[in-house]
N, C-alpha and C positions, 0 to 999 in steps of 0.2 A: 040458604041453609046456614045456621049461625052455630058458633063454638061456644059453651059455657063453660064456666068453672065453678065448682061447689065443693065446699068440704063436707066429707060425710064421716060418721063413725062407724066401725066395725060393728056387724049386726050379731045376733047372739049365736049365729051359725060361725062366728069368725072368732069365737071365744079363746081360743087357743092361743091366737098371739094378738092381743090388743094393740091396734096401732089405726093413725088417723091419717087417711089417702085424700089426696087431690086428684079428684076425677076431672079429667079434660074431656069433655064429649063433642064429638062430633057425629050426630047420628046419622047412620048410613041405613040406606034401603036398598032394596033389589037384592043385592047378593047377601046382606046381612052379615058382612065381615065384622069382627071385633078383633082389635089387637090392644094389648096390654104392656104398658112400659112400666117397668120397675126399675127404680133407681136406688142407690146408696146413700142418698142425700138426705142429710136432717132439714126439716123444716125453715131452719134459721139460715139455709145457703141460697141467698137469693140469684147466685149465679145459673140456678137451675130454671129459672123462669124463662130463659132464651129457648131452655130444652122443651119446656110445657107449649110455649108459642109454636115451635117448630111442629111439634105432635099435633096440636089442634088444627094448624094450617093444613097440613097434610092430610088429616082426617077428613076435613073440609072439602079439600080438592078432589079426594080419591072418593068420597061419598061411602065412607066408612066409620065404624064408632070406635073410639079410641079410648083409653082410660089411662091415667098415671098414678102410681102408688109408691109409695116410699116409706121407710121406719122414720116416725118424727125426730128420733134421736140420732139416728144414723146407725143404729145398733144392727150389724150385720146378721145376727141368728134372727132378730124379728124380720129381717130382709128375706131371710131363707125361708121363712115361714110365710112370708107375703107371697113369694114365687109359688109354694105349695098350693095356696089357696088360689093364686092367679091360674095354675093349671086345672084345679079342680073344677073352676067353672069353664072348661072347655072353649077357652079362646081359640080363634082362629091361628093366632100367633102371638109369642111374646117377645118383647125387645126389652134387654136387660143389660146394665153394667155387670161387670164380673169382679167386684171389686177384691175378692177374697176367693181364691180357686178352691181352697180346701173347705170354705164354708158354703161355698153356692154351687159347686159341680154337681153335688148329688142332685138336689132339688132339680137343677136345669137337666141332668141327663134323664130323670125320671119323665120330664115333661116331654123331652124328645122320644123317649119310650113310648109315651102315650099317643104319638103322633101329631105333636104341635110342634109348629115350625117355629124355631128360635132364632133372633138375630142377636148378637153380642154389641151393644154400643158404648164407647166413652171408656170403659174401663176393661182391663183384661188384655189378651194378645190374639192374633190371629192364630195361633199355633193352640191356645187354649179352648178357642172358640172350637177348632177342628175336632180337640180331642173329645169335646162334651156331644158334639154331633151338630152343632149349631149350621147354620146356612152360610154363614159369613161374620166377619166383622167389619164396624164401621166407626173409625175412630183415628186418633192420634198415636203413632208409634212414639211412645214416652222417651224412651231412652234415646232416639233418633233426634226427638226435638231438643233434648236436654244437651246432646253432644252438639247440635248445629248452633245452639245459644251459648255454649262453652266457646268454641271455635270463634264466634263473634265477638265475645267478651276478651278472649286472649288477643285478638287483632286489636281491641282497644286497649290493652296494656294491663287488663286484670291478671293479678298473679295468687290472689286470696280471696276466699268468700264464705258467706254464712248462707245455707240453704234454710228456709222457715217452712217446716213441712207441717201443716195443719192437720193432715190426712195420713198419719202415720201407720192407721191400721189398713190402710188401701196400698198395699205391697208394690203394686205397679208404678204408683206415684212418686214412689222414692226413687223410680228409676230416671226421674227428671234431674235428681240431685247426682246421681251417679253419672249420668252421661253428661252433665255440664262439668263436672270434676275432670272427667277424661277428655273433655272438648279442651280445657286448660293446660290439660296435662300434669296433673296433680291428684294426689290421693284424696279421697272424700274425708277420711278420719273423722275428726270430731265437728266438721263444718255444718253438718246437719243437725239441727234443732227440731225438737217434738214441743211445737208450741200451743197445741192445743186448739180449740177452736174460739174459745172466750176471748172477745176483743181487746178486753183490757188485759187478760193474760198474756196474748200474743205482743203486744206492745210492750209490756213490761219485759219478758223474755227476750225480746230483740234487742232493748236498750240495755239490758244486762249483758248481753253477748259483746254488743259492740263496745261496753264500757271495759269489760274484761280483756277484749283483744281489738285494741284501737288500731291496729296494723292492718284490719281488714279492708281489701279493697273493694270489694261488692257484696250486695244483697241480692239472692234471688229468692222470691218468693212463689207459692205455686197456684196462686188464685186469688179471688178478693178477700176470701174469708182470712188469708194472712196478710196480704197486700195493703188491703186499708188500715189496718192498726199500725202497721210498718210504717205507711206513709205518715201517720201520726208520729210514729217514733222518731223518725229522722227529723221531722219537723221540730219537735220539741227539743232535739239534741242539738239543732241550729246546723243539720249536716245536709239538709234536702237540697239536691241538686250538686252537691261536692262529692258524695259517695255515690259510686255506679251502682244502679239499680235497674234490677231487670225483674220482669215478672211473667208467669204464665197467666193465661186467660184475661178477659177484658170486663170490665163493668165501669160505670158511671165515675167512680173515683179515680180508678187507674186511668182512664181515658184523660180525665182532668190534669192528672199528675204527669202524663206523658206530655200534654199540651205544655205544662207549666215547666219542664224540665227536671221535675224529681226523678221520673222514670224514664229510662233510656228508650226501653222498648216493651212490648208485650207481646206475647207468642199467641196467637188466635187459633185454637184448635177447630172453632166454626161448631160449636154446640148444636145450632140450629139445624145445621144439615145432620149431625148425628142421630136425631129424634125423626127429623122429616124424611131424609131417605129410606130409612128401614119401612116406614109406613107405605111410601111409592112402591119399594121394590116387592113388600109382602102381597100388596094387593094386586100389583101385576102377576107375581107369582100365582097367587089363587086363581086369578081369573084366567091367565094366558099361557100359564106353565114357563114363563121366561124368567131367567135369574142372570146377574152379572156372573162372570166367569172368574173374577177376583174379590178380594176385599177391597175396600174403599178407604183411603188414608184422607180423612177431614181436615188434617193439618199437618205440619205447623206452617204457619205464615207470622211474619215479623211485622207488627205494626209500630211506626214511628211518628214523630210529630209533624213529618211532613207528607201523611199519608192519612190523614185523620178524620177526613170531611164525611165520608159515608160513615165510617165507624162511630163518630161522636154523634150522628143522626140517630143511629138504630142501637148505641150500645145499652146493654140490659134488656133490651127487647128482640132483636133478630141478629144481634152481635156481641 
């Protein structure tokens, strides 16, 4: 059995919310189980390729049909409509990020009320998952991950930092910056900047902040979208390897920067598992009625230069 990816446009039945969705299909037989993963990610965010790979592999292995849908620009109102449309198709389960509780909780509660099993992954919290009636949460506790990173950085002598937030509308992501500040034992204050997602703009804003605040000890980026342009920024400023630089998540450029000493560490939340495990859990729940008793923490794990072999081999694909 093979998994295929194809781009398709919303049909006339979906004109209420025009969007482009990437379908990751593993055609199941026998049970005819179908699961839809809805993410908040824009098409431009390559980090989610690992999620798609985890989804497709789990679909193959569990012999079920899986689909990946997302708002092309990352617009959360569009995402809410995509969830409504997914629920209207009556899948056996919906796996989704909960990037903004206020915007997305209504459609998700409605899906649960229709009898659709829901698992929250990646964004949101176990408490929010419980509140909407989801089966469980699979992801990284963001504040705890930021706190661990801050404690590590404090031990390395960091006393000030800038947090480059490319997902300012995803309120849970900001918990990484808050946790980092708390780990350092300082106030977050104005240390978090809204960088946007345009690579040139991210680079310019990082350079502007560091130029205006030359005493800054460290940089914290929250994923490849902000990390990749920030790597270019510190290289252009001639401070690559001199300024302390940590990041969330992995990608090819991040792994290369860890290897050459530009980045001290990357925090791996294992997005492959965030998509793979919910499919396995839902399929076994539908078939046998078995369900893990706890939420699952997929991260955090620190990746440093001395532990890169497997990560480097699979970066951007499974790591």
